[in-house]
mmCIF file as Biopython writes it, N, C-alpha, C and O atoms, coordinates in Angstrom:
data_model
#
loop_
_atom_site.group_PDB
_atom_site.id
_atom_site.type_symbol
_atom_site.label_atom_id
_atom_site.label_alt_id
_atom_site.label_comp_id
_atom_site.label_asym_id
_atom_site.label_entity_id
_atom_site.label_seq_id
_atom_site.pdbx_PDB_ins_code
_atom_site.Cartn_x
_atom_site.Cartn_y
_atom_site.Cartn_z
_atom_site.occupancy
_atom_site.B_iso_or_equiv
_atom_site.auth_seq_id
_atom_site.auth_asym_id
_atom_site.pdbx_PDB_model_num
ATOM 1   N N  . UNK A ? 1  ? 134.010 55.091 143.701 1.0 0.0 1  A 1 
ATOM 2   C CA . UNK A ? 1  ? 135.428 54.821 143.578 1.0 0.0 1  A 1 
ATOM 3   C C  . UNK A ? 1  ? 135.981 55.619 142.396 1.0 0.0 1  A 1 
ATOM 4   O O  . UNK A ? 1  ? 135.445 55.527 141.292 1.0 0.0 1  A 1 
ATOM 5   N N  . UNK A ? 2  ? 137.033 56.391 142.607 1.0 0.0 2  A 1 
ATOM 6   C CA . UNK A ? 2  ? 137.609 57.177 141.513 1.0 0.0 2  A 1 
ATOM 7   C C  . UNK A ? 2  ? 138.126 56.280 140.384 1.0 0.0 2  A 1 
ATOM 8   O O  . UNK A ? 2  ? 138.608 55.172 140.615 1.0 0.0 2  A 1 
ATOM 9   N N  . UNK A ? 3  ? 138.010 56.792 139.167 1.0 0.0 3  A 1 
ATOM 10  C CA . UNK A ? 3  ? 138.501 56.041 138.015 1.0 0.0 3  A 1 
ATOM 11  C C  . UNK A ? 3  ? 139.984 56.310 137.763 1.0 0.0 3  A 1 
ATOM 12  O O  . UNK A ? 3  ? 140.638 55.550 137.049 1.0 0.0 3  A 1 
ATOM 13  N N  . UNK A ? 4  ? 140.508 57.368 138.333 1.0 0.0 4  A 1 
ATOM 14  C CA . UNK A ? 4  ? 141.900 57.746 138.127 1.0 0.0 4  A 1 
ATOM 15  C C  . UNK A ? 4  ? 142.593 57.825 139.484 1.0 0.0 4  A 1 
ATOM 16  O O  . UNK A ? 4  ? 141.940 57.969 140.518 1.0 0.0 4  A 1 
ATOM 17  N N  . UNK A ? 5  ? 143.898 57.731 139.469 1.0 0.0 5  A 1 
ATOM 18  C CA . UNK A ? 5  ? 144.633 57.774 140.737 1.0 0.0 5  A 1 
ATOM 19  C C  . UNK A ? 5  ? 145.170 59.159 141.066 1.0 0.0 5  A 1 
ATOM 20  O O  . UNK A ? 5  ? 145.975 59.294 141.987 1.0 0.0 5  A 1 
ATOM 21  N N  . UNK A ? 6  ? 144.753 60.184 140.348 1.0 0.0 6  A 1 
ATOM 22  C CA . UNK A ? 6  ? 145.261 61.523 140.635 1.0 0.0 6  A 1 
ATOM 23  C C  . UNK A ? 6  ? 144.877 61.988 142.040 1.0 0.0 6  A 1 
ATOM 24  O O  . UNK A ? 6  ? 145.530 62.876 142.588 1.0 0.0 6  A 1 
ATOM 25  N N  . UNK A ? 7  ? 143.841 61.412 142.628 1.0 0.0 7  A 1 
ATOM 26  C CA . UNK A ? 7  ? 143.456 61.786 143.984 1.0 0.0 7  A 1 
ATOM 27  C C  . UNK A ? 7  ? 144.499 61.326 144.990 1.0 0.0 7  A 1 
ATOM 28  O O  . UNK A ? 7  ? 144.490 61.789 146.131 1.0 0.0 7  A 1 
ATOM 29  N N  . UNK A ? 8  ? 145.410 60.415 144.598 1.0 0.0 8  A 1 
ATOM 30  C CA . UNK A ? 8  ? 146.473 59.967 145.488 1.0 0.0 8  A 1 
ATOM 31  C C  . UNK A ? 8  ? 147.674 60.906 145.505 1.0 0.0 8  A 1 
ATOM 32  O O  . UNK A ? 8  ? 148.493 60.826 146.421 1.0 0.0 8  A 1 
ATOM 33  N N  . UNK A ? 9  ? 147.800 61.783 144.531 1.0 0.0 9  A 1 
ATOM 34  C CA . UNK A ? 9  ? 148.963 62.661 144.449 1.0 0.0 9  A 1 
ATOM 35  C C  . UNK A ? 9  ? 149.196 63.478 145.723 1.0 0.0 9  A 1 
ATOM 36  O O  . UNK A ? 9  ? 150.337 63.537 146.180 1.0 0.0 9  A 1 
ATOM 37  N N  . UNK A ? 10 ? 148.179 64.110 146.321 1.0 0.0 10 A 1 
ATOM 38  C CA . UNK A ? 10 ? 148.439 64.841 147.574 1.0 0.0 10 A 1 
ATOM 39  C C  . UNK A ? 10 ? 148.944 63.931 148.692 1.0 0.0 10 A 1 
ATOM 40  O O  . UNK A ? 10 ? 149.745 64.358 149.523 1.0 0.0 10 A 1 
ATOM 41  N N  . UNK A ? 11 ? 148.489 62.707 148.717 1.0 0.0 11 A 1 
ATOM 42  C CA . UNK A ? 11 ? 148.946 61.756 149.733 1.0 0.0 11 A 1 
ATOM 43  C C  . UNK A ? 11 ? 150.413 61.414 149.505 1.0 0.0 11 A 1 
ATOM 44  O O  . UNK A ? 11 ? 151.196 61.361 150.454 1.0 0.0 11 A 1 
ATOM 45  N N  . UNK A ? 12 ? 150.782 61.184 148.264 1.0 0.0 12 A 1 
ATOM 46  C CA . UNK A ? 12 ? 152.177 60.883 147.940 1.0 0.0 12 A 1 
ATOM 47  C C  . UNK A ? 12 ? 153.071 62.071 148.265 1.0 0.0 12 A 1 
ATOM 48  O O  . UNK A ? 12 ? 154.189 61.888 148.746 1.0 0.0 12 A 1 
ATOM 49  N N  . UNK A ? 13 ? 152.599 63.276 148.012 1.0 0.0 13 A 1 
ATOM 50  C CA . UNK A ? 13 ? 153.378 64.472 148.331 1.0 0.0 13 A 1 
ATOM 51  C C  . UNK A ? 13 ? 153.599 64.569 149.837 1.0 0.0 13 A 1 
ATOM 52  O O  . UNK A ? 13 ? 154.709 64.861 150.283 1.0 0.0 13 A 1 
ATOM 53  N N  . UNK A ? 14 ? 152.552 64.327 150.621 1.0 0.0 14 A 1 
ATOM 54  C CA . UNK A ? 14 ? 152.689 64.438 152.074 1.0 0.0 14 A 1 
ATOM 55  C C  . UNK A ? 14 ? 153.677 63.401 152.612 1.0 0.0 14 A 1 
ATOM 56  O O  . UNK A ? 14 ? 154.504 63.725 153.464 1.0 0.0 14 A 1 
ATOM 57  N N  . UNK A ? 15 ? 153.603 62.161 152.126 1.0 0.0 15 A 1 
ATOM 58  C CA . UNK A ? 15 ? 154.549 61.143 152.590 1.0 0.0 15 A 1 
ATOM 59  C C  . UNK A ? 15 ? 155.969 61.460 152.138 1.0 0.0 15 A 1 
ATOM 60  O O  . UNK A ? 15 ? 156.925 61.091 152.820 1.0 0.0 15 A 1 
ATOM 61  N N  . UNK A ? 16 ? 156.124 62.127 151.016 1.0 0.0 16 A 1 
ATOM 62  C CA . UNK A ? 16 ? 157.447 62.556 150.582 1.0 0.0 16 A 1 
ATOM 63  C C  . UNK A ? 16 ? 158.018 63.594 151.550 1.0 0.0 16 A 1 
ATOM 64  O O  . UNK A ? 16 ? 159.196 63.538 151.903 1.0 0.0 16 A 1 
ATOM 65  N N  . UNK A ? 17 ? 157.181 64.539 151.974 1.0 0.0 17 A 1 
ATOM 66  C CA . UNK A ? 17 ? 157.604 65.542 152.952 1.0 0.0 17 A 1 
ATOM 67  C C  . UNK A ? 17 ? 158.000 64.868 154.257 1.0 0.0 17 A 1 
ATOM 68  O O  . UNK A ? 17 ? 159.044 65.183 154.829 1.0 0.0 17 A 1 
ATOM 69  N N  . UNK A ? 18 ? 157.181 63.949 154.724 1.0 0.0 18 A 1 
ATOM 70  C CA . UNK A ? 18 ? 157.484 63.213 155.962 1.0 0.0 18 A 1 
ATOM 71  C C  . UNK A ? 18 ? 158.798 62.465 155.838 1.0 0.0 18 A 1 
ATOM 72  O O  . UNK A ? 18 ? 159.621 62.494 156.754 1.0 0.0 18 A 1 
ATOM 73  N N  . UNK A ? 19 ? 158.998 61.807 154.730 1.0 0.0 19 A 1 
ATOM 74  C CA . UNK A ? 19 ? 160.224 61.043 154.522 1.0 0.0 19 A 1 
ATOM 75  C C  . UNK A ? 19 ? 161.453 61.940 154.529 1.0 0.0 19 A 1 
ATOM 76  O O  . UNK A ? 19 ? 162.451 61.623 155.176 1.0 0.0 19 A 1 
ATOM 77  N N  . UNK A ? 20 ? 161.385 63.060 153.810 1.0 0.0 20 A 1 
ATOM 78  C CA . UNK A ? 20 ? 162.544 63.952 153.716 1.0 0.0 20 A 1 
ATOM 79  C C  . UNK A ? 20 ? 162.853 64.643 155.035 1.0 0.0 20 A 1 
ATOM 80  O O  . UNK A ? 20 ? 164.023 64.824 155.372 1.0 0.0 20 A 1 
ATOM 81  N N  . UNK A ? 21 ? 161.835 65.032 155.784 1.0 0.0 21 A 1 
ATOM 82  C CA . UNK A ? 21 ? 162.067 65.842 156.982 1.0 0.0 21 A 1 
ATOM 83  C C  . UNK A ? 21 ? 162.234 65.046 158.268 1.0 0.0 21 A 1 
ATOM 84  O O  . UNK A ? 21 ? 162.784 65.560 159.243 1.0 0.0 21 A 1 
ATOM 85  N N  . UNK A ? 22 ? 161.767 63.797 158.288 1.0 0.0 22 A 1 
ATOM 86  C CA . UNK A ? 22 ? 161.828 63.042 159.537 1.0 0.0 22 A 1 
ATOM 87  C C  . UNK A ? 22 ? 162.601 61.736 159.382 1.0 0.0 22 A 1 
ATOM 88  O O  . UNK A ? 22 ? 163.522 61.465 160.153 1.0 0.0 22 A 1 
ATOM 89  N N  . UNK A ? 23 ? 162.241 60.947 158.415 1.0 0.0 23 A 1 
ATOM 90  C CA . UNK A ? 23 ? 162.741 59.576 158.359 1.0 0.0 23 A 1 
ATOM 91  C C  . UNK A ? 23 ? 164.139 59.475 157.755 1.0 0.0 23 A 1 
ATOM 92  O O  . UNK A ? 23 ? 165.006 58.799 158.309 1.0 0.0 23 A 1 
ATOM 93  N N  . UNK A ? 24 ? 164.362 60.135 156.632 1.0 0.0 24 A 1 
ATOM 94  C CA . UNK A ? 24 ? 165.659 60.034 155.959 1.0 0.0 24 A 1 
ATOM 95  C C  . UNK A ? 24 ? 166.767 60.566 156.846 1.0 0.0 24 A 1 
ATOM 96  O O  . UNK A ? 24 ? 166.645 61.645 157.426 1.0 0.0 24 A 1 
ATOM 97  N N  . UNK A ? 25 ? 167.810 59.834 156.948 1.0 0.0 25 A 1 
ATOM 98  C CA . UNK A ? 25 ? 168.979 60.155 157.765 1.0 0.0 25 A 1 
ATOM 99  C C  . UNK A ? 25 ? 168.661 60.320 159.244 1.0 0.0 25 A 1 
ATOM 100 O O  . UNK A ? 25 ? 169.438 60.928 159.980 1.0 0.0 25 A 1 
ATOM 101 N N  . UNK A ? 26 ? 167.538 59.790 159.681 1.0 0.0 26 A 1 
ATOM 102 C CA . UNK A ? 26 ? 167.184 59.871 161.096 1.0 0.0 26 A 1 
ATOM 103 C C  . UNK A ? 26 ? 167.828 58.744 161.876 1.0 0.0 26 A 1 
ATOM 104 O O  . UNK A ? 26 ? 168.094 57.671 161.334 1.0 0.0 26 A 1 
ATOM 105 N N  . UNK A ? 27 ? 168.071 58.988 163.126 1.0 0.0 27 A 1 
ATOM 106 C CA . UNK A ? 27 ? 168.603 57.964 164.029 1.0 0.0 27 A 1 
ATOM 107 C C  . UNK A ? 27 ? 167.563 57.753 165.116 1.0 0.0 27 A 1 
ATOM 108 O O  . UNK A ? 27 ? 167.304 58.645 165.924 1.0 0.0 27 A 1 
ATOM 109 N N  . UNK A ? 28 ? 166.975 56.574 165.131 1.0 0.0 28 A 1 
ATOM 110 C CA . UNK A ? 28 ? 165.900 56.281 166.069 1.0 0.0 28 A 1 
ATOM 111 C C  . UNK A ? 28 ? 166.319 55.129 166.972 1.0 0.0 28 A 1 
ATOM 112 O O  . UNK A ? 28 ? 166.846 54.120 166.503 1.0 0.0 28 A 1 
ATOM 113 N N  . UNK A ? 29 ? 166.083 55.285 168.258 1.0 0.0 29 A 1 
ATOM 114 C CA . UNK A ? 29 ? 166.478 54.270 169.229 1.0 0.0 29 A 1 
ATOM 115 C C  . UNK A ? 29 ? 165.552 53.065 169.225 1.0 0.0 29 A 1 
ATOM 116 O O  . UNK A ? 29 ? 165.951 51.960 169.593 1.0 0.0 29 A 1 
ATOM 117 N N  . UNK A ? 30 ? 164.303 53.291 168.801 1.0 0.0 30 A 1 
ATOM 118 C CA . UNK A ? 30 ? 163.317 52.209 168.808 1.0 0.0 30 A 1 
ATOM 119 C C  . UNK A ? 30 ? 162.172 52.591 167.885 1.0 0.0 30 A 1 
ATOM 120 O O  . UNK A ? 30 ? 162.106 53.713 167.384 1.0 0.0 30 A 1 
ATOM 121 N N  . UNK A ? 31 ? 161.278 51.648 167.670 1.0 0.0 31 A 1 
ATOM 122 C CA . UNK A ? 31 ? 160.097 51.969 166.868 1.0 0.0 31 A 1 
ATOM 123 C C  . UNK A ? 31 ? 159.213 52.969 167.599 1.0 0.0 31 A 1 
ATOM 124 O O  . UNK A ? 31 ? 158.540 53.781 166.964 1.0 0.0 31 A 1 
ATOM 125 N N  . UNK A ? 32 ? 159.209 52.918 168.924 1.0 0.0 32 A 1 
ATOM 126 C CA . UNK A ? 32 ? 158.437 53.896 169.700 1.0 0.0 32 A 1 
ATOM 127 C C  . UNK A ? 32 ? 159.010 55.301 169.497 1.0 0.0 32 A 1 
ATOM 128 O O  . UNK A ? 32 ? 158.257 56.269 169.395 1.0 0.0 32 A 1 
ATOM 129 N N  . UNK A ? 33 ? 160.344 55.415 169.437 1.0 0.0 33 A 1 
ATOM 130 C CA . UNK A ? 33 ? 160.986 56.705 169.182 1.0 0.0 33 A 1 
ATOM 131 C C  . UNK A ? 33 ? 160.609 57.213 167.791 1.0 0.0 33 A 1 
ATOM 132 O O  . UNK A ? 33 ? 160.296 58.392 167.633 1.0 0.0 33 A 1 
ATOM 133 N N  . UNK A ? 34 ? 160.634 56.348 166.792 1.0 0.0 34 A 1 
ATOM 134 C CA . UNK A ? 34 ? 160.231 56.723 165.438 1.0 0.0 34 A 1 
ATOM 135 C C  . UNK A ? 34 ? 158.779 57.188 165.416 1.0 0.0 34 A 1 
ATOM 136 O O  . UNK A ? 34 ? 158.456 58.213 164.816 1.0 0.0 34 A 1 
ATOM 137 N N  . UNK A ? 35 ? 157.910 56.432 166.071 1.0 0.0 35 A 1 
ATOM 138 C CA . UNK A ? 35 ? 156.495 56.811 166.129 1.0 0.0 35 A 1 
ATOM 139 C C  . UNK A ? 35 ? 156.319 58.177 166.777 1.0 0.0 35 A 1 
ATOM 140 O O  . UNK A ? 35 ? 155.552 59.001 166.280 1.0 0.0 35 A 1 
ATOM 141 N N  . UNK A ? 36 ? 157.019 58.426 167.881 1.0 0.0 36 A 1 
ATOM 142 C CA . UNK A ? 36 ? 156.918 59.713 168.569 1.0 0.0 36 A 1 
ATOM 143 C C  . UNK A ? 36 ? 157.395 60.864 167.697 1.0 0.0 36 A 1 
ATOM 144 O O  . UNK A ? 36 ? 156.781 61.931 167.680 1.0 0.0 36 A 1 
ATOM 145 N N  . UNK A ? 37 ? 158.495 60.650 166.969 1.0 0.0 37 A 1 
ATOM 146 C CA . UNK A ? 37 ? 159.007 61.698 166.076 1.0 0.0 37 A 1 
ATOM 147 C C  . UNK A ? 37 ? 158.018 61.994 164.953 1.0 0.0 37 A 1 
ATOM 148 O O  . UNK A ? 37 ? 157.817 63.153 164.590 1.0 0.0 37 A 1 
ATOM 149 N N  . UNK A ? 38 ? 157.400 60.947 164.403 1.0 0.0 38 A 1 
ATOM 150 C CA . UNK A ? 38 ? 156.411 61.139 163.341 1.0 0.0 38 A 1 
ATOM 151 C C  . UNK A ? 38 ? 155.209 61.897 163.867 1.0 0.0 38 A 1 
ATOM 152 O O  . UNK A ? 38 ? 154.729 62.823 163.213 1.0 0.0 38 A 1 
ATOM 153 N N  . UNK A ? 39 ? 154.718 61.525 165.027 1.0 0.0 39 A 1 
ATOM 154 C CA . UNK A ? 39 ? 153.555 62.202 165.604 1.0 0.0 39 A 1 
ATOM 155 C C  . UNK A ? 39 ? 153.858 63.658 165.937 1.0 0.0 39 A 1 
ATOM 156 O O  . UNK A ? 39 ? 153.007 64.527 165.746 1.0 0.0 39 A 1 
ATOM 157 N N  . UNK A ? 40 ? 155.059 63.931 166.431 1.0 0.0 40 A 1 
ATOM 158 C CA . UNK A ? 40 ? 155.449 65.319 166.691 1.0 0.0 40 A 1 
ATOM 159 C C  . UNK A ? 40 ? 155.519 66.115 165.395 1.0 0.0 40 A 1 
ATOM 160 O O  . UNK A ? 40 ? 155.108 67.275 165.353 1.0 0.0 40 A 1 
ATOM 161 N N  . UNK A ? 41 ? 156.041 65.493 164.336 1.0 0.0 41 A 1 
ATOM 162 C CA . UNK A ? 41 ? 156.099 66.180 163.049 1.0 0.0 41 A 1 
ATOM 163 C C  . UNK A ? 41 ? 154.699 66.468 162.526 1.0 0.0 41 A 1 
ATOM 164 O O  . UNK A ? 41 ? 154.453 67.545 161.982 1.0 0.0 41 A 1 
ATOM 165 N N  . UNK A ? 42 ? 153.778 65.522 162.683 1.0 0.0 42 A 1 
ATOM 166 C CA . UNK A ? 42 ? 152.405 65.734 162.230 1.0 0.0 42 A 1 
ATOM 167 C C  . UNK A ? 42 ? 151.795 66.927 162.958 1.0 0.0 42 A 1 
ATOM 168 O O  . UNK A ? 42 ? 151.149 67.768 162.333 1.0 0.0 42 A 1 
ATOM 169 N N  . UNK A ? 43 ? 151.995 67.007 164.268 1.0 0.0 43 A 1 
ATOM 170 C CA . UNK A ? 43 ? 151.492 68.164 165.026 1.0 0.0 43 A 1 
ATOM 171 C C  . UNK A ? 43 ? 152.112 69.466 164.517 1.0 0.0 43 A 1 
ATOM 172 O O  . UNK A ? 43 ? 151.412 70.459 164.319 1.0 0.0 43 A 1 
ATOM 173 N N  . UNK A ? 44 ? 153.439 69.453 164.306 1.0 0.0 44 A 1 
ATOM 174 C CA . UNK A ? 44 ? 154.133 70.641 163.797 1.0 0.0 44 A 1 
ATOM 175 C C  . UNK A ? 44 ? 153.621 71.007 162.408 1.0 0.0 44 A 1 
ATOM 176 O O  . UNK A ? 44 ? 153.336 72.174 162.141 1.0 0.0 44 A 1 
ATOM 177 N N  . UNK A ? 45 ? 153.504 70.025 161.527 1.0 0.0 45 A 1 
ATOM 178 C CA . UNK A ? 45 ? 153.046 70.265 160.159 1.0 0.0 45 A 1 
ATOM 179 C C  . UNK A ? 45 ? 151.645 70.865 160.162 1.0 0.0 45 A 1 
ATOM 180 O O  . UNK A ? 45 ? 151.380 71.829 159.445 1.0 0.0 45 A 1 
ATOM 181 N N  . UNK A ? 46 ? 150.754 70.302 160.960 1.0 0.0 46 A 1 
ATOM 182 C CA . UNK A ? 46 ? 149.381 70.803 161.010 1.0 0.0 46 A 1 
ATOM 183 C C  . UNK A ? 46 ? 149.306 72.224 161.563 1.0 0.0 46 A 1 
ATOM 184 O O  . UNK A ? 46 ? 148.449 73.007 161.154 1.0 0.0 46 A 1 
ATOM 185 N N  . UNK A ? 47 ? 150.197 72.555 162.488 1.0 0.0 47 A 1 
ATOM 186 C CA . UNK A ? 47 ? 150.166 73.881 163.101 1.0 0.0 47 A 1 
ATOM 187 C C  . UNK A ? 47 ? 150.824 74.947 162.237 1.0 0.0 47 A 1 
ATOM 188 O O  . UNK A ? 47 ? 150.440 76.114 162.311 1.0 0.0 47 A 1 
ATOM 189 N N  . UNK A ? 48 ? 151.807 74.575 161.418 1.0 0.0 48 A 1 
ATOM 190 C CA . UNK A ? 48 ? 152.591 75.598 160.728 1.0 0.0 48 A 1 
ATOM 191 C C  . UNK A ? 48 ? 152.575 75.519 159.202 1.0 0.0 48 A 1 
ATOM 192 O O  . UNK A ? 48 ? 152.701 76.551 158.542 1.0 0.0 48 A 1 
ATOM 193 N N  . UNK A ? 49 ? 152.428 74.352 158.634 1.0 0.0 49 A 1 
ATOM 194 C CA . UNK A ? 49 ? 152.634 74.209 157.198 1.0 0.0 49 A 1 
ATOM 195 C C  . UNK A ? 49 ? 151.393 73.756 156.430 1.0 0.0 49 A 1 
ATOM 196 O O  . UNK A ? 49 ? 151.327 73.933 155.213 1.0 0.0 49 A 1 
ATOM 197 N N  . UNK A ? 50 ? 150.432 73.190 157.104 1.0 0.0 50 A 1 
ATOM 198 C CA . UNK A ? 50 ? 149.287 72.605 156.413 1.0 0.0 50 A 1 
ATOM 199 C C  . UNK A ? 50 ? 148.431 73.672 155.742 1.0 0.0 50 A 1 
ATOM 200 O O  . UNK A ? 50 ? 148.176 74.737 156.304 1.0 0.0 50 A 1 
ATOM 201 N N  . UNK A ? 51 ? 148.005 73.361 154.548 1.0 0.0 51 A 1 
ATOM 202 C CA . UNK A ? 51 ? 147.061 74.209 153.824 1.0 0.0 51 A 1 
ATOM 203 C C  . UNK A ? 51 ? 146.294 73.296 152.875 1.0 0.0 51 A 1 
ATOM 204 O O  . UNK A ? 51 ? 146.792 72.233 152.504 1.0 0.0 51 A 1 
ATOM 205 N N  . UNK A ? 52 ? 145.115 73.690 152.490 1.0 0.0 52 A 1 
ATOM 206 C CA . UNK A ? 52 ? 144.332 72.826 151.596 1.0 0.0 52 A 1 
ATOM 207 C C  . UNK A ? 52 ? 145.042 72.634 150.264 1.0 0.0 52 A 1 
ATOM 208 O O  . UNK A ? 52 ? 145.649 73.558 149.723 1.0 0.0 52 A 1 
ATOM 209 N N  . UNK A ? 53 ? 144.951 71.422 149.753 1.0 0.0 53 A 1 
ATOM 210 C CA . UNK A ? 53 ? 145.468 71.155 148.418 1.0 0.0 53 A 1 
ATOM 211 C C  . UNK A ? 53 ? 144.513 71.758 147.401 1.0 0.0 53 A 1 
ATOM 212 O O  . UNK A ? 53 ? 143.298 71.735 147.598 1.0 0.0 53 A 1 
ATOM 213 N N  . UNK A ? 54 ? 145.050 72.294 146.326 1.0 0.0 54 A 1 
ATOM 214 C CA . UNK A ? 54 ? 144.223 72.862 145.270 1.0 0.0 54 A 1 
ATOM 215 C C  . UNK A ? 54 ? 143.985 71.808 144.201 1.0 0.0 54 A 1 
ATOM 216 O O  . UNK A ? 54 ? 144.927 71.315 143.579 1.0 0.0 54 A 1 
ATOM 217 N N  . UNK A ? 55 ? 142.739 71.472 143.995 1.0 0.0 55 A 1 
ATOM 218 C CA . UNK A ? 55 ? 142.387 70.517 142.961 1.0 0.0 55 A 1 
ATOM 219 C C  . UNK A ? 55 ? 142.280 71.273 141.654 1.0 0.0 55 A 1 
ATOM 220 O O  . UNK A ? 55 ? 141.615 72.307 141.583 1.0 0.0 55 A 1 
ATOM 221 N N  . UNK A ? 56 ? 142.920 70.774 140.632 1.0 0.0 56 A 1 
ATOM 222 C CA . UNK A ? 56 ? 142.960 71.491 139.364 1.0 0.0 56 A 1 
ATOM 223 C C  . UNK A ? 56 ? 142.234 70.747 138.256 1.0 0.0 56 A 1 
ATOM 224 O O  . UNK A ? 56 ? 142.330 71.139 137.092 1.0 0.0 56 A 1 
ATOM 225 N N  . UNK A ? 57 ? 141.521 69.702 138.581 1.0 0.0 57 A 1 
ATOM 226 C CA . UNK A ? 57 ? 140.808 68.931 137.565 1.0 0.0 57 A 1 
ATOM 227 C C  . UNK A ? 57 ? 139.733 69.800 136.935 1.0 0.0 57 A 1 
ATOM 228 O O  . UNK A ? 57 ? 138.850 70.304 137.629 1.0 0.0 57 A 1 
ATOM 229 N N  . UNK A ? 58 ? 139.806 69.976 135.632 1.0 0.0 58 A 1 
ATOM 230 C CA . UNK A ? 58 ? 138.840 70.825 134.951 1.0 0.0 58 A 1 
ATOM 231 C C  . UNK A ? 58 ? 138.125 70.054 133.833 1.0 0.0 58 A 1 
ATOM 232 O O  . UNK A ? 58 ? 137.446 70.646 132.994 1.0 0.0 58 A 1 
ATOM 233 N N  . UNK A ? 59 ? 138.283 68.767 133.836 1.0 0.0 59 A 1 
ATOM 234 C CA . UNK A ? 59 ? 137.671 67.961 132.797 1.0 0.0 59 A 1 
ATOM 235 C C  . UNK A ? 59 ? 136.197 67.705 133.063 1.0 0.0 59 A 1 
ATOM 236 O O  . UNK A ? 59 ? 135.561 68.404 133.851 1.0 0.0 59 A 1 
ATOM 237 N N  . UNK A ? 60 ? 135.681 66.719 132.411 1.0 0.0 60 A 1 
ATOM 238 C CA . UNK A ? 60 ? 134.260 66.425 132.582 1.0 0.0 60 A 1 
ATOM 239 C C  . UNK A ? 60 ? 133.994 65.774 133.944 1.0 0.0 60 A 1 
ATOM 240 O O  . UNK A ? 60 ? 134.887 65.135 134.499 1.0 0.0 60 A 1 
ATOM 241 N N  . UNK A ? 61 ? 132.800 65.922 134.481 1.0 0.0 61 A 1 
ATOM 242 C CA . UNK A ? 61 ? 132.474 65.361 135.793 1.0 0.0 61 A 1 
ATOM 243 C C  . UNK A ? 61 ? 132.593 63.837 135.779 1.0 0.0 61 A 1 
ATOM 244 O O  . UNK A ? 61 ? 132.303 63.179 134.780 1.0 0.0 61 A 1 
ATOM 245 N N  . UNK A ? 62 ? 133.025 63.300 136.914 1.0 0.0 62 A 1 
ATOM 246 C CA . UNK A ? 62 ? 133.144 61.854 137.044 1.0 0.0 62 A 1 
ATOM 247 C C  . UNK A ? 62 ? 131.757 61.251 137.279 1.0 0.0 62 A 1 
ATOM 248 O O  . UNK A ? 62 ? 130.966 61.806 138.042 1.0 0.0 62 A 1 
ATOM 249 N N  . UNK A ? 63 ? 131.462 60.153 136.649 1.0 0.0 63 A 1 
ATOM 250 C CA . UNK A ? 63 ? 130.203 59.459 136.873 1.0 0.0 63 A 1 
ATOM 251 C C  . UNK A ? 63 ? 130.352 58.578 138.103 1.0 0.0 63 A 1 
ATOM 252 O O  . UNK A ? 63 ? 131.262 57.753 138.185 1.0 0.0 63 A 1 
ATOM 253 N N  . UNK A ? 64 ? 129.468 58.760 139.036 1.0 0.0 64 A 1 
ATOM 254 C CA . UNK A ? 64 ? 129.542 57.981 140.286 1.0 0.0 64 A 1 
ATOM 255 C C  . UNK A ? 64 ? 128.622 56.803 140.207 1.0 0.0 64 A 1 
ATOM 256 O O  . UNK A ? 64 ? 128.537 56.022 141.155 1.0 0.0 64 A 1 
#
C-alpha cells in the first residue's frame, strides 16, 4: 500500500478531463444515455489522446 497519495494524481487528472469534456454542461436523457456517452468518450480517449503518465518521483525507494 502506498504511503503517499501522489499515485492518485493521474486518476484525478483523468476524471477532470472526463468531467470537462463530457459531463459538464451535458444534457442527458437518462442514466443510460450518460453511461453511453462516457463509454464512447473512453473509446475516443484511448484511441486518440491516451499516453502513459510520466512518473517523476526521484526520492528514496518506498519500503513495501
